[in-house]
Biopython code that builds the backbone (N, CA, C, O; Angstrom):
import numpy as np
from Bio.PDB.StructureBuilder import StructureBuilder

atoms = [
    (1, "MET", "N", (99.962, 92.533, 111.844)),
    (1, "MET", "CA", (100.297, 92.053, 110.513)),
    (1, "MET", "C", (100.987, 93.176, 109.743)),
    (1, "MET", "O", (100.585, 94.337, 109.822)),
    (2, "ALA", "N", (102.010, 92.821, 109.014)),
    (2, "ALA", "CA", (102.736, 93.762, 108.171)),
    (2, "ALA", "C", (102.827, 93.169, 106.760)),
    (2, "ALA", "O", (102.875, 91.953, 106.577)),
    (3, "ILE", "N", (102.848, 94.053, 105.788)),
    (3, "ILE", "CA", (102.909, 93.614, 104.389)),
    (3, "ILE", "C", (104.003, 94.407, 103.684)),
    (3, "ILE", "O", (104.111, 95.623, 103.835)),
    (4, "GLN", "N", (104.799, 93.695, 102.920)),
    (4, "GLN", "CA", (105.803, 94.316, 102.075)),
    (4, "GLN", "C", (105.310, 94.196, 100.636)),
    (4, "GLN", "O", (104.967, 93.108, 100.174)),
    (5, "TYR", "N", (105.280, 95.325, 99.938)),
    (5, "TYR", "CA", (104.772, 95.386, 98.570)),
    (5, "TYR", "C", (105.899, 95.874, 97.677)),
    (5, "TYR", "O", (106.568, 96.856, 97.999)),
    (6, "SER", "N", (106.114, 95.200, 96.562)),
    (6, "SER", "CA", (107.048, 95.724, 95.565)),
    (6, "SER", "C", (106.517, 95.410, 94.171)),
    (6, "SER", "O", (105.966, 94.338, 93.920)),
    (7, "ARG", "N", (106.698, 96.370, 93.274)),
    (7, "ARG", "CA", (106.246, 96.242, 91.887)),
    (7, "ARG", "C", (107.485, 96.261, 91.004)),
    (7, "ARG", "O", (108.385, 97.082, 91.181)),
    (8, "TRP", "N", (107.509, 95.344, 90.060)),
    (8, "TRP", "CA", (108.658, 95.161, 89.187)),
    (8, "TRP", "C", (108.223, 95.188, 87.730)),
    (8, "TRP", "O", (107.197, 94.611, 87.370)),
    (9, "GLU", "N", (109.003, 95.854, 86.897)),
    (9, "GLU", "CA", (108.727, 95.947, 85.466)),
    (9, "GLU", "C", (109.748, 95.107, 84.695)),
    (9, "GLU", "O", (110.950, 95.170, 84.955)),
    (10, "ARG", "N", (109.250, 94.338, 83.763)),
    (10, "ARG", "CA", (110.116, 93.477, 82.945)),
    (10, "ARG", "C", (111.107, 94.329, 82.170)),
    (10, "ARG", "O", (110.738, 95.334, 81.562)),
    (11, "ARG", "N", (112.363, 93.918, 82.196)),
    (11, "ARG", "CA", (113.391, 94.617, 81.411)),
    (11, "ARG", "C", (113.194, 94.304, 79.925)),
    (11, "ARG", "O", (112.719, 93.226, 79.567)),
    (12, "ASP", "N", (113.560, 95.247, 79.077)),
    (12, "ASP", "CA", (113.452, 95.041, 77.630)),
    (12, "ASP", "C", (114.204, 93.775, 77.245)),
    (12, "ASP", "O", (115.352, 93.580, 77.644)),
    (13, "GLY", "N", (113.567, 92.936, 76.485)),
    (13, "GLY", "CA", (114.189, 91.718, 76.005)),
    (13, "GLY", "C", (114.135, 90.545, 76.972)),
    (13, "GLY", "O", (114.512, 89.434, 76.601)),
    (14, "ALA", "N", (113.678, 90.761, 78.197)),
    (14, "ALA", "CA", (113.593, 89.655, 79.163)),
    (14, "ALA", "C", (112.443, 88.732, 78.786)),
    (14, "ALA", "O", (111.355, 89.191, 78.440)),
    (15, "ASP", "N", (112.685, 87.460, 78.854)),
    (15, "ASP", "CA", (111.689, 86.451, 78.519)),
    (15, "ASP", "C", (110.638, 86.367, 79.636)),
    (15, "ASP", "O", (110.994, 86.268, 80.810)),
    (16, "ARG", "N", (109.361, 86.405, 79.281)),
    (16, "ARG", "CA", (108.293, 86.370, 80.283)),
    (16, "ARG", "C", (108.271, 85.058, 81.066)),
    (16, "ARG", "O", (108.017, 85.051, 82.270)),
    (17, "ASP", "N", (108.535, 83.956, 80.379)),
    (17, "ASP", "CA", (108.562, 82.666, 81.064)),
    (17, "ASP", "C", (109.696, 82.622, 82.086)),
    (17, "ASP", "O", (109.505, 82.160, 83.211)),
    (18, "ALA", "N", (110.865, 83.098, 81.695)),
    (18, "ALA", "CA", (112.002, 83.141, 82.622)),
    (18, "ALA", "C", (111.705, 84.074, 83.790)),
    (18, "ALA", "O", (112.083, 83.794, 84.927)),
    (19, "LEU", "N", (111.022, 85.192, 83.504)),
    (19, "LEU", "CA", (110.648, 86.131, 84.559)),
    (19, "LEU", "C", (109.703, 85.475, 85.562)),
    (19, "LEU", "O", (109.886, 85.623, 86.770)),
    (20, "GLY", "N", (108.712, 84.763, 85.079)),
    (20, "GLY", "CA", (107.780, 84.074, 85.966)),
    (20, "GLY", "C", (108.466, 83.021, 86.814)),
    (20, "GLY", "O", (108.181, 82.890, 88.005)),
    (21, "LYS", "N", (109.370, 82.268, 86.200)),
    (21, "LYS", "CA", (110.108, 81.238, 86.950)),
    (21, "LYS", "C", (111.026, 81.873, 87.990)),
    (21, "LYS", "O", (111.167, 81.351, 89.095)),
    (22, "ALA", "N", (111.647, 82.992, 87.643)),
    (22, "ALA", "CA", (112.513, 83.687, 88.601)),
    (22, "ALA", "C", (111.692, 84.269, 89.749)),
    (22, "ALA", "O", (112.142, 84.273, 90.895)),
    (23, "ALA", "N", (110.495, 84.757, 89.448)),
    (23, "ALA", "CA", (109.616, 85.282, 90.503)),
    (23, "ALA", "C", (109.201, 84.162, 91.453)),
    (23, "ALA", "O", (109.175, 84.356, 92.668)),
    (24, "LEU", "N", (108.882, 83.012, 90.913)),
    (24, "LEU", "CA", (108.515, 81.872, 91.752)),
    (24, "LEU", "C", (109.685, 81.447, 92.633)),
    (24, "LEU", "O", (109.494, 81.150, 93.813)),
    (25, "ALA", "N", (110.882, 81.415, 92.078)),
    (25, "ALA", "CA", (112.072, 81.064, 92.866)),
    (25, "ALA", "C", (112.309, 82.084, 93.977)),
    (25, "ALA", "O", (112.682, 81.716, 95.091)),
    (26, "ALA", "N", (112.092, 83.367, 93.677)),
    (26, "ALA", "CA", (112.259, 84.408, 94.688)),
    (26, "ALA", "C", (111.226, 84.242, 95.810)),
    (26, "ALA", "O", (111.552, 84.414, 96.985)),
    (27, "CYS", "N", (109.998, 83.912, 95.453)),
    (27, "CYS", "CA", (108.957, 83.689, 96.461)),
    (27, "CYS", "C", (109.330, 82.523, 97.378)),
    (27, "CYS", "O", (109.205, 82.613, 98.600)),
    (28, "ARG", "N", (109.775, 81.465, 96.789)),
    (28, "ARG", "CA", (110.152, 80.288, 97.585)),
    (28, "ARG", "C", (111.309, 80.613, 98.520)),
    (28, "ARG", "O", (111.321, 80.161, 99.665)),
    (29, "ALA", "N", (112.278, 81.388, 98.051)),
    (29, "ALA", "CA", (113.425, 81.752, 98.889)),
    (29, "ALA", "C", (113.031, 82.720, 99.997)),
    (29, "ALA", "O", (113.663, 82.737, 101.053)),
    (30, "ALA", "N", (111.990, 83.533, 99.769)),
    (30, "ALA", "CA", (111.577, 84.544, 100.751)),
    (30, "ALA", "C", (110.702, 83.974, 101.856)),
    (30, "ALA", "O", (110.595, 84.584, 102.920)),
    (31, "ARG", "N", (110.081, 82.842, 101.641)),
    (31, "ARG", "CA", (109.171, 82.283, 102.640)),
    (31, "ARG", "C", (109.911, 81.818, 103.876)),
    (31, "ARG", "O", (111.001, 81.249, 103.800)),
    (32, "THR", "N", (109.294, 82.073, 105.012)),
    (32, "THR", "CA", (109.807, 81.576, 106.289)),
    (32, "THR", "C", (108.659, 80.907, 107.021)),
    (32, "THR", "O", (107.543, 80.834, 106.507)),
    (33, "ASP", "N", (108.936, 80.418, 108.224)),
    (33, "ASP", "CA", (107.873, 79.813, 109.025)),
    (33, "ASP", "C", (106.795, 80.823, 109.382)),
    (33, "ASP", "O", (105.626, 80.466, 109.523)),
    (34, "ASP", "N", (107.193, 82.104, 109.531)),
    (34, "ASP", "CA", (106.258, 83.138, 109.981)),
    (34, "ASP", "C", (105.732, 84.049, 108.882)),
    (34, "ASP", "O", (104.849, 84.869, 109.132)),
    (35, "SER", "N", (106.256, 83.922, 107.681)),
    (35, "SER", "CA", (105.809, 84.824, 106.617)),
    (35, "SER", "C", (105.546, 84.038, 105.345)),
    (35, "SER", "O", (106.015, 82.914, 105.168)),
    (36, "ARG", "N", (104.786, 84.663, 104.474)),
    (36, "ARG", "CA", (104.558, 84.052, 103.164)),
    (36, "ARG", "C", (104.674, 85.132, 102.097)),
    (36, "ARG", "O", (104.293, 86.285, 102.302)),
    (37, "THR", "N", (105.203, 84.729, 100.969)),
    (37, "THR", "CA", (105.393, 85.635, 99.846)),
    (37, "THR", "C", (104.699, 85.048, 98.632)),
    (37, "THR", "O", (104.804, 83.853, 98.355)),
    (38, "ARG", "N", (103.990, 85.901, 97.916)),
    (38, "ARG", "CA", (103.331, 85.514, 96.668)),
    (38, "ARG", "C", (103.640, 86.565, 95.623)),
    (38, "ARG", "O", (103.936, 87.717, 95.942)),
    (39, "PHE", "N", (103.566, 86.148, 94.367)),
    (39, "PHE", "CA", (103.700, 87.141, 93.305)),
    (39, "PHE", "C", (102.470, 87.086, 92.418)),
    (39, "PHE", "O", (101.797, 86.061, 92.302)),
    (40, "TYR", "N", (102.203, 88.221, 91.798)),
    (40, "TYR", "CA", (101.046, 88.381, 90.923)),
    (40, "TYR", "C", (101.490, 89.105, 89.662)),
    (40, "TYR", "O", (102.333, 90.001, 89.707)),
    (41, "TRP", "N", (100.912, 88.706, 88.543)),
    (41, "TRP", "CA", (101.117, 89.461, 87.312)),
    (41, "TRP", "C", (100.164, 90.652, 87.362)),
    (41, "TRP", "O", (98.947, 90.468, 87.364)),
    (42, "ALA", "N", (100.702, 91.869, 87.403)),
    (42, "ALA", "CA", (99.882, 93.082, 87.425)),
    (42, "ALA", "C", (99.523, 93.515, 86.006)),
    (42, "ALA", "O", (98.500, 94.166, 85.790)),
    (43, "SER", "N", (100.344, 93.162, 85.067)),
    (43, "SER", "CA", (100.087, 93.384, 83.642)),
    (43, "SER", "C", (100.997, 92.409, 82.889)),
    (43, "SER", "O", (101.660, 91.574, 83.504)),
    (44, "MET", "N", (101.024, 92.515, 81.595)),
    (44, "MET", "CA", (101.875, 91.597, 80.829)),
    (44, "MET", "C", (103.352, 91.829, 81.092)),
    (44, "MET", "O", (104.179, 90.954, 80.833)),
    (45, "ASP", "N", (103.683, 93.000, 81.603)),
    (45, "ASP", "CA", (105.085, 93.354, 81.820)),
    (45, "ASP", "C", (105.418, 93.702, 83.266)),
    (45, "ASP", "O", (106.515, 94.188, 83.538)),
    (46, "GLU", "N", (104.498, 93.465, 84.199)),
    (46, "GLU", "CA", (104.744, 93.836, 85.587)),
    (46, "GLU", "C", (104.370, 92.713, 86.545)),
    (46, "GLU", "O", (103.359, 92.030, 86.379)),
    (47, "ILE", "N", (105.212, 92.550, 87.540)),
    (47, "ILE", "CA", (104.974, 91.584, 88.604)),
    (47, "ILE", "C", (104.963, 92.330, 89.930)),
    (47, "ILE", "O", (105.744, 93.256, 90.148)),
    (48, "VAL", "N", (104.059, 91.908, 90.811)),
    (48, "VAL", "CA", (103.973, 92.468, 92.155)),
    (48, "VAL", "C", (104.246, 91.344, 93.151)),
    (48, "VAL", "O", (103.693, 90.250, 93.036)),
    (49, "PHE", "N", (105.098, 91.628, 94.119)),
    (49, "PHE", "CA", (105.328, 90.709, 95.230)),
    (49, "PHE", "C", (104.615, 91.247, 96.463)),
    (49, "PHE", "O", (104.697, 92.439, 96.759)),
    (50, "LEU", "N", (103.923, 90.381, 97.176)),
    (50, "LEU", "CA", (103.333, 90.717, 98.470)),
    (50, "LEU", "C", (103.851, 89.707, 99.487)),
    (50, "LEU", "O", (103.717, 88.497, 99.305)),
    (51, "THR", "N", (104.440, 90.218, 100.549)),
    (51, "THR", "CA", (104.915, 89.372, 101.635)),
    (51, "THR", "C", (104.181, 89.782, 102.892)),
    (51, "THR", "O", (104.154, 90.961, 103.245)),
    (52, "GLU", "N", (103.588, 88.819, 103.565)),
    (52, "GLU", "CA", (102.898, 89.062, 104.828)),
    (52, "GLU", "C", (103.734, 88.481, 105.953)),
    (52, "GLU", "O", (104.234, 87.360, 105.853)),
    (53, "ALA", "N", (103.882, 89.250, 107.025)),
    (53, "ALA", "CA", (104.629, 88.803, 108.197)),
    (53, "ALA", "C", (103.907, 89.304, 109.443)),
    (53, "ALA", "O", (103.164, 90.283, 109.374)),
    (54, "PRO", "N", (104.116, 88.644, 110.577)),
    (54, "PRO", "CA", (103.437, 89.070, 111.803)),
    (54, "PRO", "C", (103.815, 90.476, 112.253)),
    (54, "PRO", "O", (102.965, 91.212, 112.754)),
    (55, "GLU", "N", (105.070, 90.854, 112.084)),
    (55, "GLU", "CA", (105.549, 92.157, 112.567)),
    (55, "GLU", "C", (106.352, 92.867, 111.483)),
    (55, "GLU", "O", (106.988, 92.225, 110.647)),
    (56, "LEU", "N", (106.316, 94.183, 111.505)),
    (56, "LEU", "CA", (107.086, 94.978, 110.557)),
    (56, "LEU", "C", (108.581, 94.699, 110.713)),
    (56, "LEU", "O", (109.311, 94.668, 109.721)),
    (57, "ARG", "N", (109.032, 94.500, 111.923)),
    (57, "ARG", "CA", (110.459, 94.259, 112.159)),
    (57, "ARG", "C", (110.942, 92.960, 111.513)),
    (57, "ARG", "O", (112.142, 92.792, 111.299)),
    (58, "ASP", "N", (110.029, 92.042, 111.201)),
    (58, "ASP", "CA", (110.416, 90.788, 110.553)),
    (58, "ASP", "C", (111.071, 91.027, 109.194)),
    (58, "ASP", "O", (111.823, 90.181, 108.709)),
    (59, "PHE", "N", (110.790, 92.170, 108.582)),
    (59, "PHE", "CA", (111.372, 92.470, 107.274)),
    (59, "PHE", "C", (112.815, 92.954, 107.382)),
    (59, "PHE", "O", (113.512, 93.046, 106.372)),
    (60, "PHE", "N", (113.263, 93.259, 108.580)),
    (60, "PHE", "CA", (114.614, 93.767, 108.779)),
    (60, "PHE", "C", (115.515, 92.748, 109.469)),
    (60, "PHE", "O", (116.588, 93.092, 109.965)),
    (61, "ALA", "N", (115.073, 91.499, 109.498)),
    (61, "ALA", "CA", (115.803, 90.457, 110.210)),
    (61, "ALA", "C", (117.068, 90.008, 109.477)),
    (61, "ALA", "O", (117.915, 89.343, 110.073)),
    (62, "GLY", "N", (117.209, 90.348, 108.235)),
    (62, "GLY", "CA", (118.395, 89.950, 107.476)),
    (62, "GLY", "C", (118.025, 89.130, 106.254)),
    (62, "GLY", "O", (116.920, 88.596, 106.152)),
    (63, "THR", "N", (118.954, 89.044, 105.349)),
    (63, "THR", "CA", (118.748, 88.332, 104.096)),
    (63, "THR", "C", (119.624, 87.084, 104.081)),
    (63, "THR", "O", (120.807, 87.138, 104.416)),
    (64, "THR", "N", (119.039, 85.985, 103.697)),
    (64, "THR", "CA", (119.806, 84.747, 103.552)),
    (64, "THR", "C", (120.531, 84.766, 102.208)),
    (64, "THR", "O", (120.125, 85.489, 101.299)),
    (65, "PRO", "N", (121.587, 83.986, 102.075)),
    (65, "PRO", "CA", (122.258, 83.912, 100.764)),
    (65, "PRO", "C", (121.316, 83.420, 99.663)),
    (65, "PRO", "O", (121.408, 83.871, 98.521)),
    (66, "GLU", "N", (120.410, 82.496, 100.001)),
    (66, "GLU", "CA", (119.457, 81.979, 99.012)),
    (66, "GLU", "C", (118.512, 83.082, 98.532)),
    (66, "GLU", "O", (118.216, 83.185, 97.341)),
    (67, "LEU", "N", (118.044, 83.903, 99.471)),
    (67, "LEU", "CA", (117.140, 85.001, 99.112)),
    (67, "LEU", "C", (117.863, 86.032, 98.252)),
    (67, "LEU", "O", (117.326, 86.488, 97.243)),
    (68, "ALA", "N", (119.067, 86.395, 98.643)),
    (68, "ALA", "CA", (119.836, 87.365, 97.861)),
    (68, "ALA", "C", (120.097, 86.836, 96.449)),
    (68, "ALA", "O", (119.950, 87.569, 95.471)),
    (69, "SER", "N", (120.477, 85.587, 96.349)),
    (69, "SER", "CA", (120.746, 84.984, 95.043)),
    (69, "SER", "C", (119.496, 84.993, 94.163)),
    (69, "SER", "O", (119.566, 85.324, 92.979)),
    (70, "ALA", "N", (118.358, 84.629, 94.747)),
    (70, "ALA", "CA", (117.107, 84.587, 93.983)),
    (70, "ALA", "C", (116.708, 85.977, 93.504)),
    (70, "ALA", "O", (116.260, 86.132, 92.368)),
    (71, "PHE", "N", (116.865, 86.991, 94.353)),
    (71, "PHE", "CA", (116.456, 88.335, 93.935)),
    (71, "PHE", "C", (117.461, 88.984, 92.989)),
    (71, "PHE", "O", (117.071, 89.809, 92.163)),
    (72, "PHE", "N", (118.743, 88.634, 93.087)),
    (72, "PHE", "CA", (119.686, 89.118, 92.081)),
    (72, "PHE", "C", (119.336, 88.530, 90.718)),
    (72, "PHE", "O", (119.359, 89.240, 89.712)),
    (73, "ALA", "N", (119.014, 87.247, 90.679)),
    (73, "ALA", "CA", (118.618, 86.613, 89.417)),
    (73, "ALA", "C", (117.337, 87.246, 88.875)),
    (73, "ALA", "O", (117.220, 87.487, 87.674)),
    (74, "PHE", "N", (116.379, 87.513, 89.763)),
    (74, "PHE", "CA", (115.133, 88.147, 89.336)),
    (74, "PHE", "C", (115.390, 89.560, 88.815)),
    (74, "PHE", "O", (114.825, 89.962, 87.798)),
    (75, "SER", "N", (116.247, 90.314, 89.517)),
    (75, "SER", "CA", (116.479, 91.702, 89.102)),
    (75, "SER", "C", (117.290, 91.805, 87.812)),
    (75, "SER", "O", (117.369, 92.880, 87.216)),
    (76, "ASP", "N", (117.890, 90.704, 87.378)),
    (76, "ASP", "CA", (118.491, 90.699, 86.043)),
    (76, "ASP", "C", (117.416, 90.765, 84.956)),
    (76, "ASP", "O", (117.686, 91.177, 83.828)),
    (77, "LEU", "N", (116.191, 90.352, 85.311)),
    (77, "LEU", "CA", (115.082, 90.303, 84.353)),
    (77, "LEU", "C", (114.076, 91.433, 84.528)),
    (77, "LEU", "O", (113.302, 91.722, 83.615)),
    (78, "ALA", "N", (114.083, 92.076, 85.702)),
    (78, "ALA", "CA", (113.091, 93.124, 85.988)),
    (78, "ALA", "C", (113.713, 94.198, 86.863)),
    (78, "ALA", "O", (114.693, 93.953, 87.566)),
    (79, "ARG", "N", (113.134, 95.389, 86.812)),
    (79, "ARG", "CA", (113.588, 96.489, 87.675)),
    (79, "ARG", "C", (112.452, 96.888, 88.594)),
    (79, "ARG", "O", (111.294, 96.948, 88.183)),
    (80, "ARG", "N", (112.798, 97.160, 89.848)),
    (80, "ARG", "CA", (111.774, 97.542, 90.814)),
    (80, "ARG", "C", (111.335, 98.977, 90.555)),
    (80, "ARG", "O", (112.164, 99.878, 90.424)),
    (81, "THR", "N", (110.023, 99.179, 90.485)),
    (81, "THR", "CA", (109.473, 100.515, 90.229)),
    (81, "THR", "C", (108.750, 101.091, 91.441)),
    (81, "THR", "O", (108.491, 102.293, 91.488)),
    (82, "ASP", "N", (108.417, 100.244, 92.428)),
    (82, "ASP", "CA", (107.743, 100.731, 93.627)),
    (82, "ASP", "C", (108.017, 99.772, 94.778)),
    (82, "ASP", "O", (108.158, 98.565, 94.580)),
    (83, "TYR", "N", (108.090, 100.328, 95.978)),
    (83, "TYR", "CA", (108.335, 99.523, 97.177)),
    (83, "TYR", "C", (107.662, 100.212, 98.355)),
    (83, "TYR", "O", (107.818, 101.417, 98.551)),
    (84, "GLN", "N", (106.914, 99.444, 99.134)),
    (84, "GLN", "CA", (106.251, 99.994, 100.315)),
    (84, "GLN", "C", (106.200, 98.936, 101.407)),
    (84, "GLN", "O", (106.123, 97.738, 101.132)),
    (85, "LEU", "N", (106.244, 99.404, 102.655)),
    (85, "LEU", "CA", (105.990, 98.556, 103.818)),
    (85, "LEU", "C", (104.703, 99.050, 104.447)),
    (85, "LEU", "O", (104.560, 100.238, 104.733)),
    (86, "TRP", "N", (103.779, 98.150, 104.659)),
    (86, "TRP", "CA", (102.484, 98.498, 105.240)),
    (86, "TRP", "C", (102.353, 97.831, 106.602)),
    (86, "TRP", "O", (102.759, 96.684, 106.792)),
    (87, "SER", "N", (101.783, 98.564, 107.539)),
    (87, "SER", "CA", (101.522, 98.022, 108.871)),
    (87, "SER", "C", (100.040, 98.189, 109.165)),
    (87, "SER", "O", (99.420, 99.160, 108.730)),
    (88, "ASP", "N", (99.470, 97.235, 109.907)),
    (88, "ASP", "CA", (98.055, 97.379, 110.229)),
    (88, "ASP", "C", (97.864, 98.575, 111.166)),
    (88, "ASP", "O", (98.814, 99.039, 111.796)),
    (89, "ALA", "N", (96.642, 99.061, 111.248)),
    (89, "ALA", "CA", (96.352, 100.299, 111.974)),
    (89, "ALA", "C", (96.761, 100.213, 113.444)),
    (89, "ALA", "O", (97.328, 101.165, 113.982)),
    (90, "GLY", "N", (96.485, 99.105, 114.089)),
    (90, "GLY", "CA", (96.833, 98.961, 115.505)),
    (90, "GLY", "C", (98.324, 99.049, 115.742)),
    (90, "GLY", "O", (98.769, 99.728, 116.667)),
    (91, "ARG", "N", (99.101, 98.366, 114.914)),
    (91, "ARG", "CA", (100.563, 98.414, 115.050)),
    (91, "ARG", "C", (101.094, 99.807, 114.720)),
    (91, "ARG", "O", (102.030, 100.289, 115.359)),
    (92, "GLY", "N", (100.503, 100.437, 113.739)),
    (92, "GLY", "CA", (100.918, 101.799, 113.402)),
    (92, "GLY", "C", (100.696, 102.757, 114.559)),
    (92, "GLY", "O", (101.548, 103.597, 114.849)),
    (93, "GLU", "N", (99.564, 102.633, 115.213)),
    (93, "GLU", "CA", (99.287, 103.490, 116.368)),
    (93, "GLU", "C", (100.253, 103.199, 117.513)),
    (93, "GLU", "O", (100.737, 104.124, 118.165)),
    (94, "GLN", "N", (100.537, 101.922, 117.760)),
    (94, "GLN", "CA", (101.500, 101.560, 118.808)),
    (94, "GLN", "C", (102.882, 102.150, 118.520)),
    (94, "GLN", "O", (103.551, 102.646, 119.426)),
    (95, "THR", "N", (103.296, 102.097, 117.279)),
    (95, "THR", "CA", (104.591, 102.661, 116.904)),
    (95, "THR", "C", (104.602, 104.165, 117.111)),
    (95, "THR", "O", (105.583, 104.722, 117.603)),
    (96, "TYR", "N", (103.514, 104.823, 116.739)),
    (96, "TYR", "CA", (103.409, 106.270, 116.921)),
    (96, "TYR", "C", (103.479, 106.642, 118.401)),
    (96, "TYR", "O", (104.201, 107.564, 118.778)),
    (97, "ARG", "N", (102.737, 105.932, 119.229)),
    (97, "ARG", "CA", (102.741, 106.212, 120.675)),
    (97, "ARG", "C", (104.122, 105.985, 121.282)),
    (97, "ARG", "O", (104.578, 106.782, 122.102)),
    (98, "ALA", "N", (104.783, 104.912, 120.887)),
    (98, "ALA", "CA", (106.128, 104.623, 121.392)),
    (98, "ALA", "C", (107.111, 105.714, 120.968)),
    (98, "ALA", "O", (107.988, 106.092, 121.744)),
    (99, "ALA", "N", (106.971, 106.221, 119.746)),
    (99, "ALA", "CA", (107.840, 107.296, 119.271)),
    (99, "ALA", "C", (107.599, 108.580, 120.057)),
    (99, "ALA", "O", (108.544, 109.300, 120.380)),
    (100, "GLN", "N", (106.333, 108.866, 120.365)),
    (100, "GLN", "CA", (106.017, 110.049, 121.173)),
    (100, "GLN", "C", (106.650, 109.941, 122.554)),
    (100, "GLN", "O", (107.253, 110.898, 123.040)),
    (101, "GLU", "N", (106.514, 108.777, 123.188)),
    (101, "GLU", "CA", (107.085, 108.572, 124.514)),
    (101, "GLU", "C", (108.608, 108.705, 124.484)),
    (101, "GLU", "O", (109.195, 109.293, 125.392)),
    (102, "ALA", "N", (109.243, 108.168, 123.460)),
    (102, "ALA", "CA", (110.691, 108.278, 123.348)),
    (102, "ALA", "C", (111.112, 109.727, 123.155)),
    (102, "ALA", "O", (112.116, 110.169, 123.715)),
    (103, "GLN", "N", (110.350, 110.459, 122.369)),
    (103, "GLN", "CA", (110.656, 111.872, 122.140)),
    (103, "GLN", "C", (110.515, 112.652, 123.443)),
    (103, "GLN", "O", (111.363, 113.492, 123.743)),
    (104, "LEU", "N", (109.471, 112.399, 124.219)),
    (104, "LEU", "CA", (109.285, 113.090, 125.499)),
    (104, "LEU", "C", (110.394, 112.714, 126.481)),
    (104, "LEU", "O", (110.901, 113.574, 127.201)),
    (105, "ALA", "N", (110.765, 111.462, 126.514)),
    (105, "ALA", "CA", (111.840, 111.027, 127.412)),
    (105, "ALA", "C", (113.153, 111.700, 127.031)),
    (105, "ALA", "O", (113.918, 112.097, 127.911)),
    (106, "GLY", "N", (113.428, 111.836, 125.732)),
    (106, "GLY", "CA", (114.644, 112.509, 125.272)),
    (106, "GLY", "C", (114.642, 113.983, 125.610)),
    (106, "GLY", "O", (115.694, 114.548, 125.908)),
    (107, "ALA", "N", (113.468, 114.625, 125.571)),
    (107, "ALA", "CA", (113.366, 116.048, 125.888)),
    (107, "ALA", "C", (113.579, 116.299, 127.378)),
    (107, "ALA", "O", (114.007, 117.387, 127.763)),
    (108, "ARG", "N", (113.292, 115.326, 128.207)),
    (108, "ARG", "CA", (113.446, 115.474, 129.662)),
    (108, "ARG", "C", (114.887, 115.375, 130.099)),
    (108, "ARG", "O", (115.226, 115.806, 131.202)),
    (109, "ARG", "N", (115.734, 114.825, 129.274)),
    (109, "ARG", "CA", (117.155, 114.618, 129.647)),
    (109, "ARG", "C", (117.931, 115.862, 129.606)),
    (109, "ARG", "O", (119.129, 115.852, 129.891)),
]
sb = StructureBuilder()
sb.init_structure("model")
sb.init_model(0)
sb.init_chain("A")
sb.init_seg("    ")
for serial, (resi, resn, name, xyz) in enumerate(atoms, 1):
    if name == "N":
        sb.init_residue(resn, " ", resi, " ")
    sb.init_atom(name, np.array(xyz, "f"), 0.0, 1.0, " ", f" {name:<3s}", serial, name[0])
structure = sb.get_structure()
């Protein structure tokens, strides 16, 4: 399991209702068969998006025009203040081991 986390702060003068509706539209555009996206109000002026996907690589599969359009509209109302990709411990260890093996294979050449 992998999680994408982003925190967004409302831009000065942005309407909170419009921000909430734009966040909902962005969530709907981000959902796929294998992942789900939700947003949460972290404070009166901040929204957090959490997207869960089976694999970390699922976040690099590409952006659809609908997703890009929804997030451009959202970013007109808010600015991103934090972004992180989280991987579960087992997947993190697998990635580390694979990187070690690749490094050793490269050193042998």
